[in-house]
C-alpha positions in Angstrom: 1.1 134.1 127.1 -0.7 131.3 128.9 1.8 128.7 127.7 4.7 130.8 129.0 2.9 131.3 132.3 2.5 127.6 132.9 6.3 127.1 132.4 7.1 130.1 134.7 4.9 128.7 137.5 5.6 125.0 137.0 9.1 124.5 135.6 11.1 127.7 136.2 9.9 128.2 139.7 11.0 124.6 140.6 14.3 125.3 138.9 14.8 128.5 140.9 13.9 126.9 144.2 16.4 124.1 143.6 19.1 126.8 142.8 18.3 128.3 146.2 18.4 125.2 148.4 21.0 123.0 146.7 24.1 125.0 147.9 23.2 124.4 151.5 22.3 120.7 150.9 25.6 120.2 149.1 27.5 121.9 151.9 25.7 119.6 154.5 26.3 116.5 152.4 22.7 115.5 152.4 19.2 116.5 151.4 16.1 115.7 149.5 14.1 117.5 146.9 10.6 116.5 145.8 9.1 118.1 142.6 5.4 117.7 142.4 4.2 116.5 139.0 1.0 115.2 137.4 -0.5 112.6 135.1 -0.7 115.5 132.6 3.0 114.9 131.8 1.9 111.8 130.0 -1.2 113.2 128.2 -2.2 112.8 125.4 0.2 109.8 125.1 1.3 108.1 121.9 -1.1 108.1 118.9 -2.8 107.3 116.7 -5.9 108.9 118.3 -9.4 107.4 118.0 -11.1 110.8 117.8 -9.3 114.0 116.6 -9.6 117.4 118.2 -10.7 118.5 121.6 -8.9 120.4 124.3 -5.5 119.1 125.5 -3.2 120.0 128.3 -0.4 121.2 126.1 1.0 123.9 128.5 0.4 122.2 131.8 1.4 118.7 130.6 4.4 120.1 128.7 5.8 121.8 131.8 5.3 118.7 133.9 7.1 116.5 131.3 9.9 119.1 131.3 9.9 118.9 135.1 10.6 115.2 134.9 13.6 115.8 132.8 14.8 118.6 135.0 14.4 116.3 138.1 16.5 113.6 136.6 19.1 116.0 135.2 19.6 117.7 138.6 19.6 114.3 140.4 22.4 113.2 138.1 24.4 116.4 138.8 24.1 116.3 142.6 24.3 112.5 143.1 27.9 112.8 144.4 26.7 115.1 147.2 24.2 112.6 148.8 21.2 114.7 147.7 18.1 112.9 146.4 16.0 114.7 143.7 12.7 113.0 142.7 9.3 113.8 141.3 6.1 112.6 142.9 2.8 112.3 141.1 -0.6 111.6 142.8 -1.9 108.1 141.9 -5.4 109.4 142.1 -6.8 113.0 141.8 -6.2 115.1 144.9 -8.9 117.6 145.7 -7.8 120.9 144.1 -10.1 123.4 142.3 -8.9 122.3 138.9 -9.5 118.6 139.7 -13.0 119.4 141.1 -13.8 120.7 137.6 -12.0 118.0 135.7 -13.2 115.0 137.6 -16.4 116.1 139.3 -18.0 114.3 142.2 -16.4 113.8 145.6 -14.1 110.8 145.0 -10.6 112.2 145.6 -7.4 110.9 147.2 -6.6 111.9 150.7 -4.5 115.1 150.9 -2.9 113.6 154.1 -1.9 110.5 152.2 -0.2 112.6 149.4 1.5 114.6 152.1 2.8 111.4 153.7 4.1 110.1 150.4 5.8 113.5 149.8 7.5 113.3 153.2 8.7 109.7 152.5 10.2 110.7 149.2 11.9 113.8 150.8 13.5 111.5 153.3 14.6 108.8 150.8 18.1 107.5 150.8 19.8 109.1 147.7 21.8 105.9 147.2 18.5 104.0 146.6 16.0 106.6 145.4 17.0 109.6 143.2 16.2 110.6 139.7 12.9 108.8 140.0 9.4 109.7 138.8 7.2 108.1 141.5 3.5 107.6 142.1 2.1 108.4 145.6 0.4 105.0 146.1 3.5 103.1 145.0 5.5 105.0 147.7 2.9 104.4 150.4 2.3 100.7 149.5 5.5 99.3 148.0 4.3 95.8 148.9 1.6 96.1 146.2 4.1 96.6 143.4 4.2 99.5 140.9 0.7 100.5 140.0 1.1 104.1 138.9 -2.1 105.9 138.0 -5.0 104.0 139.6 -7.9 105.6 137.7 -8.9 104.3 134.2 
């Protein structure tokens, strides 16, 4: 039940929202969609694993990985209509209740910075940026090159 709920909230809600907004964007001949993703899409990563067992992010990470595929598939389909469809991931944890538990402490990325990165991706030129899985700090500071997830 929990696994299905993660997909309902994460993947199928994004799918439905895109269904609702894309007809107007296609009619206008422009638009931008930003799907919010997570490092969890890449966890646990390729094996072998040094220590077996332990909790994983199967449902949450699985729906985020599926969201990456959905993002790129929809971007491919709407490319002729000048609509950009991208996914954005925070390069560092943003303060959410879940991250407060997972990471502890008070060292979190700025919510305002993530919002600014989201806006930049939403306004991206579809001829240059579509079907991309982007990290927030890479969007905000392209001069520093691709850095992805900044925490080790």
